[in-house]
C-alpha positions, 0 to 999 in steps of 0.5 A: 474158326471159333471151334479151332478148325482151319477153313480154306476157301478155294475159288474155282473158275470153269475154263471156257470150252471154246477160244475164239479170235478174229483179225482183219485181212489186208493185201494189195496186188495187181489182180484185185487191187486193194483187198480187205476182209476178216478172218476168224478161228474157233478152237476147242479147249479140250476136244482138239477141234478147230474151225476157221473162216475168212472172207475178203473182197478185191475192190478193183476185181470186184471178186469175193473170196472165202474159206470155211474149214473144220479140223478134228485131232486126236492124241497129243504127242503124235497127233492125227488130224482130219479136215475139210476145207471149202473155199474160193480163193486166189492162189499162187505157186510163187509163195516160196519166191518172196514172203507176203510182206515182200510181195506187198511192198513190191506191188504197192510201193515199188510197182513190181509183180513177183507173184502170178495168181489164179483162182481156185474154187472147190473142196479139199479133204486132208489127213495129217499124221505127226510121226515124230517130233520133227516129221509129219505125213500129209494126204490131201484130196482136191476137187477144184475148178481152176480159172485165170485172173486178169490184171485190174490195177496198175497203181503203186506208190512210186510209179517209177518213170521211164521218161528219160530212157523211154522204155516200155515192156512188152509181154507175150505168153509163150510158156513163161512170163518173160519179157520177150522184147522191148521198144521205145515209147515216146509218149508214155512215161509210166511203168506198167506192171506185167499182165497176170498170165492166164492158165489152162482152165479146168477141173483139178481132181488130185491126190497129194502125198507129202512127207516133211522133216523140220528140225529148224530152231525157228519157223520164221527166222531159222539159223540152224536145222533142216526143212525137207519136203518130199511130195507126189501129186497124182491128177486125173485118171480114175479121179476124173477132171481135166488135168492128167499128170503125176508130179514129184517134188523134192525141196531140201533146205539147210540152215547153219550158223558159222560164227556169231552173226554169220550164217550159211544156208543152202537149198536143193529143189528138184521136180519132174512130171510123167509127161509134157505139160502145156505152156499154160498148165498151172503146174509148170516149173519156172526158174529165173529172177528173184527167189531162184536165179538172180540176174535172169528175167522173172520166170525166164525158163519154163519146163516139165523138169527142174533142178535148182541149187542155191547157197546163201551167206548172210550177216545180221546187223544188230543196231541199238534202238 
């Protein structure tokens, strides 16, 4: 300046108190057909709070689904979080078998069905506590109504023909979604997707406790580390509802890089209940087919106790673009 002083101007822009994002929802399966919707999330920049919602519509089933949830967290390093989730959603116990993209390809292109679905409507209260960098404890209370869903759509892009062999698939519900018999069908040359199995409908009032150890180097494409979950669910009794059981599950996964582009992964999964579950119980254990025991029919084995041991070796191939 003229009087010999140095003047510094600093522009300060106030950060947004909230950060919002929105995205579309798209899916295709045999219970809803084409599914379209929207989802949105709003986060507090400083308060560690989050709210999110989603709405979707199945064009074949004519069913609306929704989800409205709020979470509040405290602390930064060892975060404590409480939340409430009000929902009407289509759920499945088969998310571990195949990923969402694989399921979409199977249903929309190949004409296969590797997930079974049911409807869940109600409220979920949750508490989560991060104990260390790689460990977390969660506690949930569910107040839900479970109902069955029917197949409403057989379409797939390939719609593979069985005209040469003349085979059709016949399904009967005996506690698993197995193919129990086959017969010759001379007048039909289209493959039909299996029916979506019914469940034992009723009110679920349960408490779920889960402890997780996650040391993977990547959440989406891990090549080293552990992913271990230990969970216990107690339903009925003093909580009421139509289901009465205790269910315990252990899922241990290990990922290893052997050399270069060679990897080895193994999994031990076990589960048990304190009583016999009906054939259509939504918490029944299943084994067989993709994701569990290849070479067997999908969900060929059903029971109240389960033990699964898998090992997988794979080689990644990097191709220049």
